[in-house]
C-alpha positions in Angstrom: -14.6 18.2 12.1 -10.9 18.0 11.2 -8.2 15.7 12.6 -5.0 16.8 14.1 -2.1 15.5 12.1 0.0 12.6 13.5 3.3 14.6 13.4 1.8 17.1 15.9 0.4 14.4 18.1 3.9 12.8 18.1 5.5 16.1 19.0 3.1 16.4 22.0 3.9 12.8 23.1 7.6 13.4 22.8 7.5 16.6 24.8 5.5 14.8 27.5 7.8 11.8 27.5 10.7 14.2 28.0 8.9 15.9 31.0 8.3 19.1 29.0 4.7 19.3 29.8 4.4 23.1 29.2 6.0 22.6 25.7 3.4 19.9 25.0 0.5 22.2 25.7 2.2 25.0 23.7 2.4 22.6 20.6 -1.3 22.0 20.9 -2.1 25.8 21.4 -0.2 26.6 18.2 -2.0 23.8 16.3 -5.2 25.5 17.4 -3.9 28.9 16.3 -4.3 30.1 19.9 -1.3 32.4 19.9 -2.5 34.2 23.0 -2.5 31.1 25.2 0.8 29.9 23.7 2.4 33.2 24.7 1.0 32.9 28.2 2.4 29.4 28.4 5.8 30.6 27.2 5.8 33.2 30.0 5.1 30.5 32.5 7.8 28.3 31.1 10.3 31.2 31.2 9.6 32.0 34.8 9.8 28.2 35.6 13.2 28.0 34.0 14.5 31.2 35.7 13.3 30.1 39.1 14.5 26.6 38.7 11.2 25.0 39.7 7.5 25.2 38.9 5.8 26.9 41.8 2.3 26.0 42.8 1.0 29.3 41.4 2.7 28.6 38.0 1.3 25.1 38.1 -2.2 26.4 38.8 -1.9 28.9 35.9 -0.6 26.3 33.5 -3.4 23.9 34.5 -6.1 26.5 33.9 -4.7 27.3 30.5 -4.3 23.6 29.7 -8.0 23.0 30.5 -9.0 25.8 28.0 -6.7 24.4 25.3 -7.9 20.8 25.8 -11.6 21.9 25.7 -10.8 23.8 22.4 -9.1 20.7 21.0 -12.0 18.5 21.9 -14.4 20.9 20.1 -12.0 21.1 17.1 -10.5 17.7 16.4 -12.2 14.4 15.6 -9.2 12.5 17.0 -9.3 14.1 20.4 -8.8 10.8 22.1 -5.4 10.4 20.4 -4.4 13.9 21.5 -5.5 13.3 25.1 -3.5 10.0 25.1 -0.4 11.9 24.0 -0.4 13.8 27.2 
């Protein structure tokens, strides 16, 4: 099992600290080479920005994708605890 590099974990933590939660998940999706989920998250983020707020439906969609990405990360990376803590 491989470890996710520290720079990527720091990028996730920085995005989270700056209240860019969707961006944090996108960083992890790209690290996992999950381009499809990253594209879906980008759509959610674009609609969020255009609308000026994150609706409950968008939040639910983002959370569903986040669960999938986190499960994939847990199965892929030996340092999942560090990744989880970055969020």
